C-alpha positions as CSV (number, residue, x, y, z in Angstrom):
1,M,10.9,-6.3,4.8
2,S,12.2,-6.9,8.2
3,S,14.8,-9.5,8.7
4,S,12.3,-11.7,10.6
5,D,10.1,-11.9,7.5
6,K,11.0,-14.9,5.5
7,V,9.9,-14.3,1.9
8,P,8.6,-17.5,0.2
9,H,10.1,-18.5,-3.2
10,A,7.1,-20.1,-4.9
11,V,4.7,-17.6,-6.5
12,A,1.6,-19.0,-4.8
13,D,3.4,-18.9,-1.4
14,L,4.5,-15.3,-2.0
15,I,1.0,-14.3,-2.9
16,A,-0.3,-16.0,0.3
17,Y,2.3,-14.2,2.3
18,I,1.3,-10.8,0.7
19,L,-2.3,-11.4,1.4
20,V,-1.8,-12.3,5.1
21,R,1.1,-10.0,5.9
22,F,-0.1,-6.9,4.1
23,H,-3.7,-7.0,2.8
24,E,-5.1,-8.3,6.0
25,T,-3.0,-5.9,8.1
26,H,-4.0,-2.9,6.0
27,R,-7.7,-3.9,6.2
28,S,-7.6,-4.1,10.0
29,E,-5.4,-1.1,10.7
30,V,-6.5,1.6,8.2
31,P,-10.1,1.9,9.5
32,E,-8.7,2.2,13.0
33,L,-6.4,5.0,11.9
34,V,-9.2,6.8,10.1
35,A,-11.4,6.5,13.3
36,Q,-8.6,8.0,15.4
37,A,-8.0,10.8,13.0
38,R,-11.8,11.5,12.9
39,V,-11.8,11.9,16.7
40,L,-9.0,14.4,16.4
41,A,-10.8,16.1,13.5
42,D,-14.0,16.4,15.6
43,A,-11.9,18.2,18.2
44,G,-10.7,20.6,15.5
45,V,-7.3,19.0,14.9
46,L,-6.3,18.7,11.3
47,P,-9.5,17.4,9.7
48,E,-7.6,17.0,6.3
49,L,-5.6,14.2,7.9
50,A,-8.7,12.1,8.5
51,D,-9.9,12.9,4.9
52,H,-6.5,11.9,3.5
53,L,-6.3,8.7,5.4
54,E,-9.8,7.8,4.3
55,L,-8.9,8.4,0.7
56,M,-5.7,6.4,1.0
57,G,-7.7,3.5,2.5
58,E,-10.2,3.6,-0.3
59,A,-7.5,3.7,-3.0
60,L,-5.6,0.9,-1.3
61,E,-8.8,-1.2,-1.0
62,E,-9.5,-0.8,-4.7
63,H,-5.9,-1.7,-5.5
64,M,-5.9,-4.8,-3.3
65,F,-9.2,-5.9,-4.8
66,K,-7.7,-5.8,-8.3
67,E,-4.8,-7.8,-7.1
68,E,-6.9,-10.4,-5.4
69,M,-9.6,-10.8,-8.1
70,R,-7.5,-10.4,-11.2
71,L,-3.7,-10.3,-10.8
72,F,-3.1,-13.0,-8.3
73,P,-5.3,-15.6,-9.9
74,M,-3.7,-14.9,-13.2
75,M,-0.2,-15.2,-11.7
76,E,-1.1,-18.5,-10.0
77,Q,-2.1,-19.8,-13.4
78,G,1.3,-18.8,-14.9
79,G,0.5,-15.4,-16.3
80,G,-1.5,-14.4,-19.4
81,T,-1.5,-12.2,-22.4
82,L,-2.8,-9.2,-20.4
83,I,-0.6,-9.5,-17.4
84,D,1.8,-6.8,-18.5
85,L,-1.0,-4.3,-18.9
86,L,-2.4,-5.2,-15.5
87,L,1.1,-5.0,-13.9
88,D,1.7,-1.6,-15.5
89,D,-1.6,-0.4,-14.0
90,L,-0.9,-1.7,-10.6
91,E,2.7,-0.3,-10.6
92,R,1.2,3.2,-11.5
93,E,-1.0,2.8,-8.5
94,H,2.0,1.9,-6.3
95,R,3.6,5.2,-7.4
96,A,0.4,7.0,-6.5
97,H,0.5,5.3,-3.1
98,E,4.0,6.8,-2.7
99,V,2.7,10.3,-3.5
100,S,-0.1,9.8,-0.9
101,I,2.5,8.7,1.7
102,A,4.5,11.9,1.1
103,R,1.3,13.9,1.7
104,L,0.5,11.9,4.8
105,E,3.9,12.6,6.2
106,E,3.4,16.3,5.6
107,L,0.2,16.2,7.5
108,L,1.6,14.1,10.3
109,A,4.3,16.8,10.8
110,Q,1.5,19.3,11.6
111,L,0.0,17.2,14.4
112,P,0.2,18.8,17.9
113,A,2.1,17.2,20.7
114,T,-0.8,15.5,22.4
115,P,-1.2,11.8,23.5
116,G,-3.9,11.2,21.0
117,A,-2.0,12.7,18.1
118,A,1.1,10.8,19.1
119,L,-0.8,7.5,19.1
120,L,-2.2,8.3,15.7
121,A,1.2,9.3,14.3
122,A,2.8,6.1,15.6
123,G,0.0,4.0,13.9
124,C,0.4,6.0,10.7
125,R,4.2,5.4,10.7
126,K,3.6,1.7,11.1
127,F,1.1,1.8,8.2
128,V,3.5,3.7,6.0
129,D,6.3,1.2,6.8
130,D,3.9,-1.7,6.0
131,L,2.8,-0.1,2.8
132,L,6.3,0.5,1.6
133,Q,7.2,-3.1,2.4
134,H,4.1,-4.2,0.6
135,V,5.0,-2.2,-2.5
136,A,8.6,-3.5,-2.4
137,A,7.5,-7.1,-2.1
138,E,5.4,-6.7,-5.2
139,D,7.5,-4.4,-7.4
140,G,10.8,-5.8,-6.3
141,D,10.0,-9.5,-6.3
142,L,6.5,-10.8,-7.3
143,F,6.0,-8.6,-10.3
144,L,9.5,-9.2,-11.6
145,R,8.8,-12.9,-11.8
146,F,6.6,-12.2,-14.8
147,G,9.2,-10.2,-16.7
148,P,11.1,-6.9,-16.5
149,R,9.0,-4.0,-15.6
150,R,8.8,-0.7,-17.4
151,T,7.1,1.7,-14.9
152,T,9.6,3.8,-13.1
153,A,8.2,7.0,-11.6
154,V,4.7,8.2,-10.9
155,G,2.8,6.9,-13.9
156,R,5.8,7.3,-16.2
157,V,6.4,4.3,-18.5
158,V,9.8,3.9,-20.1
159,Q,10.2,2.0,-23.3
160,P,12.4,-1.1,-23.2
């Protein structure tokens, strides 16, 4: 997180922060990035970038929906017997986001040096930075408030 972001201490406040700072931001910015990438794709420029951004947006929306409908309410009520399974699932999805980010960066490196491509690349870099901060806020703070985590790398679970 940037030094200007003050991270709340209480679980409910941290959840509210994540919802506003990350979920709302992703929901407003990702569709714009997809639309920009589609304009480039329609001009024959890297159509796989638009497809990848669209898939990333869909995966992220599903992930945020799980958090908002299942995880966050459970956390606000102090946890629950299934919270570890849900956290493991969401952490695996975080690792999948990281893989998607790596592919996005590969695609961005292939963009031509045009104003439209530069604008898209800048927006994608902001999205990547926001997404990495989002994952860090959850994995490195919020999730740890409900016990030590076991998921380390892409989908790999280590035994305690």
